[in-house]
ZAKE-819101 format. One record per residue: residue number from 1; residue in one letter; z, y, x of N, C-alpha, C in turn. Coordinates in nm, 2 decimals, decimal comma, always signed. Example, Ala and Ser with C-alpha at 12.3 -4.5 7.8 and 13.67 -1.06 7.14 Angstrom:
2
(1 "A" (+0,78 -0,57 +1,32) (+0,78 -0,45 +1,23) (+0,78 -0,33 +1,32))
(2 "S" (+0,71 -0,22 +1,28) (+0,71 -0,11 +1,37) (+0,79 +0,00 +1,29))
***
This chain:
61
(1 "M" (-6,32 +5,25 +10,17) (-6,33 +5,36 +10,10) (-6,25 +5,49 +10,09))
(2 "A" (-6,25 +5,59 +10,13) (-6,14 +5,67 +10,10) (-6,12 +5,73 +9,97))
(3 "E" (-5,96 +5,73 +9,94) (-5,96 +5,80 +9,79) (-6,00 +5,93 +9,77))
(4 "K" (-6,07 +5,99 +9,64) (-6,14 +6,08 +9,67) (-6,04 +6,15 +9,61))
(5 "T" (-6,02 +6,32 +9,66) (-5,94 +6,41 +9,60) (-5,98 +6,53 +9,58))
(6 "L" (-5,91 +6,66 +9,51) (-5,95 +6,74 +9,47) (-5,83 +6,85 +9,54))
(7 "K" (-5,92 +6,96 +9,54) (-5,81 +7,09 +9,63) (-5,83 +7,17 +9,51))
(8 "V" (-5,69 +7,23 +9,48) (-5,67 +7,32 +9,34) (-5,61 +7,42 +9,41))
(9 "T" (-5,64 +7,55 +9,38) (-5,56 +7,64 +9,40) (-5,56 +7,73 +9,27))
(10 "L" (-5,39 +7,83 +9,26) (-5,37 +7,88 +9,16) (-5,46 +8,04 +9,17))
(11 "V" (-5,51 +8,07 +9,10) (-5,57 +8,23 +9,07) (-5,56 +8,31 +8,98))
(12 "K" (-5,49 +8,26 +8,88) (-5,40 +8,33 +8,78) (-5,29 +8,31 +8,76))
(13 "S" (-5,20 +8,42 +8,75) (-5,04 +8,39 +8,71) (-5,03 +8,35 +8,55))
(14 "P" (-4,94 +8,24 +8,59) (-4,89 +8,20 +8,49) (-4,76 +8,23 +8,44))
(15 "I" (-4,74 +8,40 +8,47) (-4,62 +8,46 +8,41) (-4,66 +8,46 +8,22))
(16 "S" (-4,76 +8,47 +8,19) (-4,79 +8,51 +8,07) (-4,82 +8,42 +7,98))
(17 "A" (-4,86 +8,29 +8,05) (-4,90 +8,13 +7,99) (-4,85 +8,08 +7,86))
(18 "V" (-4,84 +7,96 +7,82) (-4,78 +7,94 +7,74) (-4,70 +7,84 +7,77))
(19 "P" (-4,55 +7,80 +7,76) (-4,48 +7,73 +7,84) (-4,51 +7,64 +7,89))
(20 "K" (-4,58 +7,55 +7,83) (-4,60 +7,40 +7,82) (-4,72 +7,40 +7,97))
(21 "H" (-4,80 +7,53 +7,91) (-4,90 +7,56 +8,08) (-4,83 +7,57 +8,16))
(22 "R" (-4,70 +7,65 +8,18) (-4,59 +7,67 +8,30) (-4,55 +7,57 +8,39))
(23 "K" (-4,50 +7,50 +8,28) (-4,44 +7,35 +8,34) (-4,57 +7,25 +8,42))
(24 "T" (-4,70 +7,27 +8,36) (-4,82 +7,17 +8,39) (-4,83 +7,25 +8,54))
(25 "V" (-4,88 +7,37 +8,58) (-4,88 +7,47 +8,67) (-4,77 +7,41 +8,80))
(26 "E" (-4,61 +7,41 +8,74) (-4,53 +7,35 +8,84) (-4,54 +7,21 +8,88))
(27 "A" (-4,56 +7,14 +8,79) (-4,58 +6,95 +8,80) (-4,73 +6,94 +8,88))
(28 "M" (-4,76 +7,03 +8,90) (-4,91 +6,99 +9,01) (-4,87 +7,09 +9,13))
(29 "G" (-4,73 +7,12 +9,18) (-4,71 +7,17 +9,30) (-4,75 +7,29 +9,35))
(30 "L" (-4,80 +7,38 +9,21) (-4,88 +7,53 +9,28) (-4,71 +7,61 +9,21))
(31 "T" (-4,69 +7,66 +9,35) (-4,56 +7,76 +9,32) (-4,59 +7,90 +9,35))
(32 "K" (-4,69 +7,93 +9,42) (-4,73 +8,08 +9,42) (-4,90 +8,06 +9,40))
(33 "M" (-4,90 +8,20 +9,41) (-5,04 +8,25 +9,37) (-5,13 +8,23 +9,50))
(34 "H" (-5,26 +8,20 +9,48) (-5,31 +8,15 +9,59) (-5,33 +8,02 +9,66))
(35 "K" (-5,19 +7,95 +9,60) (-5,13 +7,83 +9,72) (-5,23 +7,70 +9,67))
(36 "T" (-5,27 +7,63 +9,75) (-5,40 +7,55 +9,73) (-5,31 +7,40 +9,74))
(37 "V" (-5,30 +7,31 +9,69) (-5,29 +7,17 +9,69) (-5,42 +7,07 +9,70))
(38 "T" (-5,36 +6,95 +9,73) (-5,47 +6,85 +9,75) (-5,42 +6,74 +9,65))
(39 "L" (-5,48 +6,66 +9,56) (-5,42 +6,59 +9,44) (-5,54 +6,47 +9,44))
(40 "P" (-5,48 +6,37 +9,40) (-5,62 +6,28 +9,38) (-5,72 +6,26 +9,24))
(41 "D" (-5,82 +6,25 +9,25) (-5,93 +6,29 +9,15) (-5,90 +6,16 +9,07))
(42 "N" (-5,82 +6,14 +9,00) (-5,78 +6,06 +8,86) (-5,81 +6,12 +8,75))
(43 "A" (-5,75 +6,02 +8,66) (-5,76 +6,09 +8,50) (-5,66 +6,16 +8,47))
(44 "A" (-5,55 +6,18 +8,52) (-5,44 +6,27 +8,48) (-5,44 +6,41 +8,54))
(45 "T" (-5,51 +6,41 +8,66) (-5,51 +6,54 +8,75) (-5,61 +6,58 +8,64))
(46 "R" (-5,73 +6,49 +8,60) (-5,83 +6,55 +8,53) (-5,81 +6,65 +8,42))
(47 "G" (-5,69 +6,57 +8,33) (-5,63 +6,62 +8,24) (-5,54 +6,77 +8,23))
(48 "Q" (-5,47 +6,72 +8,38) (-5,40 +6,86 +8,36) (-5,52 +6,98 +8,42))
(49 "I" (-5,59 +6,95 +8,48) (-5,67 +7,04 +8,50) (-5,76 +7,10 +8,39))
(50 "R" (-5,77 +6,99 +8,31) (-5,85 +7,06 +8,18) (-5,79 +7,12 +8,09))
(51 "Q" (-5,66 +7,13 +8,11) (-5,57 +7,19 +7,96) (-5,50 +7,34 +8,06))
(52 "I" (-5,53 +7,33 +8,21) (-5,49 +7,47 +8,29) (-5,61 +7,55 +8,36))
(53 "G" (-5,71 +7,48 +8,32) (-5,86 +7,51 +8,36) (-5,84 +7,68 +8,42))
(54 "Y" (-5,84 +7,74 +8,32) (-5,84 +7,87 +8,32) (-5,79 +7,98 +8,42))
(55 "M" (-5,67 +7,89 +8,51) (-5,61 +7,98 +8,62) (-5,66 +7,91 +8,74))
(56 "L" (-5,75 +7,81 +8,73) (-5,73 +7,73 +8,86) (-5,86 +7,75 +8,91))
(57 "K" (-5,88 +7,70 +9,03) (-6,01 +7,71 +9,13) (-5,97 +7,56 +9,20))
(58 "V" (-6,11 +7,47 +9,14) (-6,10 +7,31 +9,18) (-6,24 +7,28 +9,28))
(59 "E" (-6,19 +7,26 +9,37) (-6,28 +7,16 +9,45) (-6,29 +7,08 +9,50))
(60 "E" (-6,40 +7,02 +9,56) (-6,38 +6,84 +9,57) (-6,35 +6,88 +9,73))
(61 "A" (-6,26 +6,76 +9,76) (-6,21 +6,81 +9,90) (-6,24 +6,63 +9,95))
***
């Protein structure tokens, strides 16, 4: 069975965000607005999404 993944897109600029949230955006590999990355669907990724969900659009891949 293939590993489940999530497509995460940055839809809000992290410029005015809390510094910790900015670092989370960077750690997820989101470097520019509207960039999409595919990440594994695990507890660590879900925790990051929960923290900065207001800046993201998340879809199941």
